[in-house]
C-alpha positions as CSV (number, residue, x, y, z in Angstrom):
1,M,94.9,-7.8,35.3
2,N,97.0,-4.5,35.8
3,I,95.2,-1.5,33.6
4,N,97.8,1.0,35.1
5,A,101.5,1.2,34.7
6,R,102.4,1.2,38.2
7,I,101.2,-1.3,41.3
8,V,101.5,-0.3,44.9
9,T,100.9,-3.5,46.8
10,L,99.4,-3.2,50.7
11,K,100.3,-5.6,53.5
12,Q,97.8,-8.5,53.7
13,E,96.3,-7.6,56.7
14,R,96.0,-4.2,56.1
15,S,94.6,-4.8,52.4
16,Q,91.8,-6.9,53.9
17,R,90.8,-4.0,56.4
18,I,90.8,-1.3,53.8
19,I,88.8,-3.5,51.5
20,Q,86.3,-4.0,54.0
21,N,86.1,-0.5,55.1
22,R,86.0,1.2,52.0
23,H,88.1,4.3,53.3
24,P,89.8,6.1,50.4
25,W,93.0,7.0,52.3
26,V,95.8,4.5,52.6
27,F,98.7,5.3,55.1
28,S,102.3,4.9,54.6
29,G,102.1,2.0,57.4
30,A,100.0,0.1,55.0
31,I,102.4,-0.2,52.2
32,E,104.6,-3.2,51.5
33,N,105.9,-2.3,47.9
34,V,105.6,0.1,45.4
35,S,106.6,-0.1,41.5
36,K,109.8,1.0,40.4
37,G,109.6,4.2,38.5
38,M,106.6,5.2,40.3
39,E,105.8,9.2,40.3
40,D,104.3,11.3,43.0
41,G,100.8,12.3,41.8
42,E,100.5,9.2,39.4
43,I,97.3,6.8,39.3
44,A,98.4,3.3,40.5
45,S,96.7,0.1,40.7
46,I,96.5,-1.5,44.2
47,A,97.1,-4.8,45.0
48,D,97.0,-7.6,48.3
49,T,100.2,-9.3,48.6
50,T,98.9,-12.3,46.8
51,G,98.9,-9.8,43.4
52,K,95.2,-9.2,43.4
53,I,94.3,-5.9,42.3
54,F,91.0,-4.4,44.2
55,A,91.5,-0.6,43.4
56,Q,93.0,2.2,42.1
57,G,94.1,5.6,43.5
58,A,96.6,8.5,43.3
59,Y,100.0,7.8,44.9
60,N,102.3,10.6,46.7
61,L,105.5,9.8,48.4
62,N,105.6,13.3,50.2
63,S,102.1,13.0,51.9
64,D,101.3,11.0,55.1
65,I,98.4,9.6,53.1
66,R,100.3,7.8,50.3
67,L,97.2,6.6,48.6
68,R,93.7,8.3,47.9
69,I,91.7,5.6,46.4
70,M,89.1,6.9,43.7
71,S,87.7,3.5,41.9
72,W,87.1,0.1,43.5
73,K,86.6,-1.2,40.2
74,T,89.6,-2.7,38.4
75,E,88.1,-3.4,34.7
76,E,88.0,0.5,33.6
77,K,91.3,2.4,33.5
78,I,91.1,5.9,35.2
79,A,91.7,7.9,32.5
80,D,90.7,11.7,31.1
81,D,87.5,10.1,29.7
82,W,86.8,8.7,33.1
83,F,86.8,12.2,35.0
84,S,85.0,13.9,32.2
85,K,81.8,11.5,32.7
86,N,82.0,11.6,36.5
87,V,81.9,15.2,36.4
88,K,79.0,15.4,33.9
89,N,77.1,12.6,36.0
90,L,77.9,14.8,39.3
91,A,76.3,17.6,37.6
92,K,73.2,16.0,36.7
93,T,73.1,14.4,39.9
94,K,73.4,17.2,42.3
95,E,71.2,19.6,40.1
96,K,68.5,16.8,40.6
97,L,69.0,16.9,44.4
98,L,69.0,20.5,44.8
99,G,66.0,20.9,42.6
100,I,67.7,23.6,40.1
101,S,68.1,21.2,36.9
102,S,65.1,23.6,35.2
103,L,67.2,26.7,36.0
104,S,69.1,28.5,33.3
105,E,72.8,27.6,33.5
106,E,73.4,31.1,34.9
107,K,71.6,30.8,38.0
108,K,73.0,27.3,39.0
109,N,75.1,27.6,42.1
110,Y,76.3,24.8,43.7
111,R,79.5,22.6,44.9
112,L,80.2,20.4,41.6
113,V,83.1,18.2,42.9
114,F,83.8,17.7,46.4
115,S,87.0,16.0,46.6
116,E,87.3,12.3,48.1
117,C,83.4,12.4,48.6
118,D,82.8,12.6,45.0
119,N,85.9,10.0,44.0
120,I,88.2,12.8,42.8
121,P,90.5,13.5,45.8
122,G,91.8,16.9,46.3
123,L,89.5,18.5,43.7
124,V,87.0,21.0,44.7
125,I,85.0,22.9,42.0
126,D,82.4,25.3,43.0
127,R,80.0,26.9,40.3
128,Y,78.5,30.2,40.3
129,G,76.4,30.4,37.3
130,L,79.0,30.2,34.4
131,I,81.8,31.1,36.6
132,F,83.6,28.2,37.8
133,V,86.2,28.3,40.9
134,I,88.6,25.5,41.5
135,Q,90.6,24.4,44.6
136,L,93.5,21.8,44.2
137,H,94.2,20.3,47.5
138,T,96.7,17.3,46.3
139,L,99.7,16.8,44.3
140,F,97.4,14.5,41.9
141,A,94.9,17.3,41.5
142,D,97.6,19.8,41.2
143,K,99.2,17.9,38.1
144,K,95.6,17.6,36.3
145,R,94.9,21.5,36.0
146,E,94.8,21.4,32.4
147,L,92.3,18.5,32.6
148,W,90.1,20.3,34.8
149,I,89.9,23.2,32.8
150,S,89.4,21.5,29.5
151,I,86.7,19.3,31.3
152,I,84.6,22.5,32.3
153,K,84.9,23.8,28.7
154,Q,84.0,20.9,27.4
155,L,80.8,20.5,29.2
156,W,79.9,24.1,29.6
157,N,80.5,27.7,28.0
158,P,82.3,29.3,31.0
159,V,82.6,32.8,31.4
160,A,85.5,32.4,33.7
161,I,87.5,29.6,35.5
162,Y,89.2,30.8,38.3
163,E,91.6,29.2,40.9
164,R,91.8,29.5,44.7
165,S,94.4,27.3,45.8
166,D,95.7,29.6,48.6
167,I,95.1,26.9,51.1
168,D,97.6,25.4,53.9
169,V,96.6,21.6,53.1
170,R,98.8,21.9,50.2
171,K,102.1,22.0,52.4
172,K,101.3,18.4,53.5
173,E,101.3,17.2,49.8
174,G,104.8,18.7,49.2
175,L,103.5,21.4,47.4
176,A,105.2,24.6,48.1
177,T,102.8,26.9,46.0
178,M,99.1,28.3,46.8
179,P,98.4,29.8,43.2
180,T,95.3,31.9,42.7
181,G,94.2,33.5,39.4
182,I,92.3,33.4,36.2
183,L,92.5,30.1,34.2
184,H,90.3,30.8,31.4
185,G,88.0,33.8,30.4
186,K,87.6,37.0,32.2
187,L,86.3,37.3,35.6
188,P,84.1,40.3,36.2
189,E,84.9,43.1,38.8
190,K,81.9,42.3,40.8
191,H,79.8,38.7,40.4
192,I,76.5,38.5,41.7
193,I,74.5,35.3,42.2
194,E,70.9,34.5,42.9
195,E,69.9,32.0,45.4
196,D,66.1,30.8,46.3
197,G,65.2,34.5,44.8
198,L,67.8,36.5,46.9
199,K,70.9,38.4,45.7
200,A,74.4,38.0,46.9
201,V,77.8,39.6,45.9
202,V,80.5,36.7,45.8
203,D,84.2,37.7,46.1
204,I,85.9,35.0,44.3
205,R,89.3,36.9,44.0
206,M,89.6,37.5,48.0
207,G,86.8,36.2,49.9
208,Q,86.4,33.0,52.3
209,K,86.5,29.6,50.7
210,T,85.7,30.0,47.0
211,G,84.0,33.5,47.8
212,Y,80.7,32.2,49.4
213,F,79.5,29.4,51.6
214,L,77.5,27.2,49.2
215,D,77.4,24.5,52.2
216,L,75.4,26.9,54.2
217,R,72.4,26.8,51.8
218,Q,70.1,24.5,53.9
219,V,71.0,26.8,56.9
220,R,69.9,30.0,55.1
221,N,66.6,28.1,54.3
222,K,66.2,26.9,58.1
223,I,66.9,30.5,59.3
224,E,64.0,31.7,57.3
225,K,61.6,29.1,58.2
226,W,62.3,29.4,61.9
227,C,62.2,33.2,61.9
228,K,59.1,33.0,60.2
229,N,57.4,30.3,62.4
230,M,58.5,32.1,65.6
231,D,57.9,35.6,64.4
232,V,61.3,36.8,65.2
233,K,61.8,40.3,65.5
234,F,65.3,40.7,66.6
235,L,68.2,38.5,65.5
236,Q,71.9,39.2,65.9
237,N,74.4,37.5,63.3
238,Y,77.9,36.9,64.9
239,F,80.5,36.1,62.4
240,G,78.4,37.2,59.9
241,Y,80.8,37.4,56.9
242,T,79.1,38.8,53.8
243,G,75.6,38.5,55.4
244,S,73.7,35.9,53.5
245,F,71.9,34.8,56.8
246,N,70.5,38.5,57.1
247,Q,68.8,38.3,53.8
248,Y,66.8,35.4,54.8
249,A,65.9,36.3,57.9
250,A,64.6,40.0,56.3
251,R,62.6,37.9,53.8
252,A,61.0,36.0,56.8
253,G,60.1,39.4,58.5
254,V,62.6,40.2,61.1
255,E,62.5,43.9,61.7
256,K,65.9,44.5,63.2
257,I,69.2,42.3,62.3
258,E,72.6,43.2,64.1
259,H,75.3,41.8,61.7
260,I,78.7,41.4,63.5
261,D,81.9,40.9,61.9
262,S,85.4,42.0,62.5
263,S,86.4,42.2,58.7
264,D,85.8,45.7,57.0
265,T,86.2,43.9,53.3
266,A,83.2,41.5,54.7
267,N,81.0,44.0,56.4
268,E,81.1,46.3,53.3
269,I,79.6,43.1,51.2
270,A,76.9,42.6,53.8
271,K,75.8,46.0,53.4
272,E,75.9,45.8,49.7
273,N,73.9,42.4,49.9
274,A,71.2,44.1,52.2
275,K,70.7,46.9,49.9
276,L,70.7,44.4,46.7
277,N,67.4,42.9,48.2
278,G,66.0,46.0,49.6
279,F,66.7,45.2,53.3
280,G,69.3,47.9,54.0
281,N,66.8,49.7,56.4
282,R,66.5,46.4,58.8
283,I,70.0,45.5,58.7
284,R,72.8,47.2,60.7
285,T,76.2,46.3,60.0
286,I,78.6,46.2,63.0
287,H,82.5,46.1,63.0
288,S,83.6,44.5,66.4
289,D,85.8,41.9,67.8
290,I,82.9,39.0,68.6
291,Y,83.6,38.4,72.1
292,E,83.6,42.0,72.7
293,Y,80.3,42.8,71.4
294,L,78.7,39.6,72.7
295,T,79.6,40.4,76.3
296,Q,78.8,44.1,75.9
297,V,75.0,43.9,77.2
298,I,73.9,40.7,78.4
299,N,69.9,40.7,78.8
300,D,67.5,38.4,77.7
301,N,65.7,40.6,75.0
302,V,67.1,38.9,71.7
303,D,64.6,36.8,69.9
304,A,67.3,34.8,67.5
305,I,71.0,34.6,67.5
306,V,73.4,33.1,65.0
307,L,76.6,31.7,65.8
308,D,78.7,30.8,62.7
309,P,82.5,30.9,63.9
310,P,85.5,29.8,61.6
311,S,86.9,26.2,62.6
312,F,88.4,26.4,65.8
313,V,90.0,23.0,65.4
314,K,93.0,22.3,62.9
315,S,94.0,19.5,64.6
316,K,92.8,16.7,66.7
317,D,95.0,18.0,69.8
318,K,93.1,21.2,69.7
319,I,89.8,19.8,70.3
320,R,89.6,20.6,73.8
321,N,90.6,24.2,73.5
322,A,88.0,24.4,70.8
323,L,85.1,23.0,72.7
324,E,86.0,25.6,75.6
325,G,85.8,28.3,72.9
326,Y,82.5,26.8,71.5
327,K,81.0,27.0,75.2
328,R,82.1,30.2,75.9
329,L,80.3,31.8,72.9
330,N,77.0,29.3,73.2
331,S,76.9,30.1,77.2
332,I,76.7,33.9,76.8
333,A,74.1,33.9,73.6
334,M,72.1,31.6,75.6
335,K,71.8,34.1,78.1
336,K,71.1,37.0,75.8
337,L,67.9,34.9,74.5
338,K,64.4,35.7,75.3
339,S,62.3,32.8,76.6
340,S,61.4,31.0,73.8
341,G,64.3,32.5,71.8
342,I,66.0,30.4,69.2
343,L,69.9,29.5,68.7
344,F,71.6,28.7,65.7
345,S,74.9,27.1,66.5
346,L,77.3,26.1,63.8
347,S,80.6,24.2,63.9
348,C,82.7,23.8,60.7
349,S,85.3,21.3,62.1
350,S,85.3,17.6,61.0
351,Y,87.2,17.0,64.1
352,V,84.5,17.7,66.5
353,S,82.2,15.1,66.5
354,E,78.1,15.4,67.0
355,D,78.6,14.1,70.5
356,D,81.5,16.4,71.4
357,F,79.2,19.4,70.2
358,Q,76.2,18.2,71.9
359,K,78.1,17.9,75.2
360,M,79.4,21.2,74.8
361,L,75.9,22.6,74.2
362,F,74.5,20.7,77.3
363,N,77.8,22.4,79.6
364,S,76.8,25.5,77.8
365,A,73.2,25.4,79.0
366,I,74.3,24.4,82.6
367,S,76.7,27.1,83.0
368,S,74.5,29.9,81.4
369,G,71.7,28.5,83.8
370,C,69.2,28.1,80.9
371,K,66.9,25.4,80.1
372,I,67.5,24.5,76.3
373,K,65.3,22.1,73.9
374,V,66.8,20.8,70.6
375,L,64.6,21.6,67.6
376,E,66.6,20.2,65.0
377,K,70.2,19.2,63.7
378,F,71.7,18.5,60.3
379,G,74.7,19.3,58.5
380,H,75.8,20.4,54.9
381,D,73.5,20.7,51.9
382,V,73.4,17.6,49.4
383,D,76.0,19.3,47.1
384,H,78.3,18.3,50.0
385,A,77.1,14.8,50.7
386,W,79.4,12.4,52.2
387,P,80.1,8.8,52.1
388,L,79.5,6.8,55.4
389,T,82.7,5.2,54.3
390,F,84.7,8.6,54.6
391,P,83.3,10.4,58.0
392,E,86.3,12.9,57.2
393,G,83.8,14.4,54.9
394,R,81.6,15.8,57.6
395,Y,82.6,18.9,58.7
396,L,79.4,21.0,59.2
397,Q,77.0,20.9,62.3
398,C,73.9,23.0,62.7
399,W,72.0,22.7,65.8
400,I,68.6,24.8,66.2
401,L,67.8,25.2,69.8
402,Q,65.2,26.8,71.7
403,K,65.2,28.5,75.3
404,Q,62.7,27.4,77.6
C-alpha cells in the first residue's frame, strides 16, 4: 500500500543492498524511476522494481544524495504528528540518558535533534534551557521550517527560537541562502547556561556551531577527572575557543591554565567565563597563532595539554594533508609534556577514522621520540549518539594519552 503521493523506485540490486544495510542515504545511481510530479524536498514512498514499498524518505533532485530515508516502516505515513511525536520522544530519551530529567526546564542543555542520527535528516536542534537554536542542512528540513517552530512551541514554552543555518553544506542541496535570525520570541543580549554546576556564556548569534560545543560534554568531564587524578598543576588549552575546558580543569585544582586561541571574540568570552566561575586569577588568555605559540618554547614542563583543532578535513581527498597537520600538532605537544603528563587529543571530522587517527598518534610519538600510552578513547556524548548503520554520524574522537 502506498501512503504517500509519490513513489521512488530503486534498482533491484541496489534496493536489496539498501534494505540489508539500512543506510539512510540513497544516491542517484540507485534510482530506477521517479513518479511524475515529484517535488524536491517532498516525502516519498520508496519501492523496489517489483513495486514493494519498503521505506519512506525525502527526495531532492539537486543533491547527490537523492533520497534520505526517515522510516523503514510503511504502515504509518510521515506527517506533522509523526515529527512531533518523534521530537517529544527524543527529548525524553536524551534527558534520561544524560541524567538531567529532574532539572528545571531552564537548566536543560543538549542536542535535541541530530539530523539523520535521529531520523529527521538535515534538522539540528540544540537546546539551551528555553532557548532553541535550529540548523537546517537539507532542502527537506528547510521547507519544514514552520513545522519545527510549531513543534517546539507545542512541546515547550520557548523564550526564543533562533536559526543558525549559516553552513556551506546547504549549497550541496541547491539552497542558495544561509539564513540566520530570530524565528520566535526575543533572544537576550547575553545568554548564560549552567552545565554540571559551571556557568558559560553562549554566543548564539555569532559563535561556532550554534554557540556552544554540546558534543564535548563528556570531554569536559574527563578533563576534570584526569586533572584531579593526576594532580595537574599546569595545563595548556590550544584552540581553546570560549574556554569551557578551562573551567573543568580549574575546578579539578589546576593552578595555572593557559588558554590559547586566535579569535579575539572567543578569548573575551573565555575571560568572562573564567570570571563567572571565580577562576579568573588562574586562567591566562593568550591571543596567538596556535602553531606559533606551540613552538615558542619546547621544554617538558607542562602537566597536561588539550588539542582541539577545528576540522582539518572537508573532503576525503584532504585526509592525508589533515593527518600531517594533526601529526605536527601532536608531536610538538608530546615533547612539551612532563614525564607522566596527559595529552587530550581531539579530532572532529567523520572522514578521519579511528584507525587513521591512531596511526597518526603512533607517528607523532615516533617523531617526537616519546613513549606514549593510551589511557582512554571515546567520542561525542549520548545526545549525539549515532546508529551503526550510519557511520557518517560519528565525527568526534578524543584520545587521552600519557607520556611515559
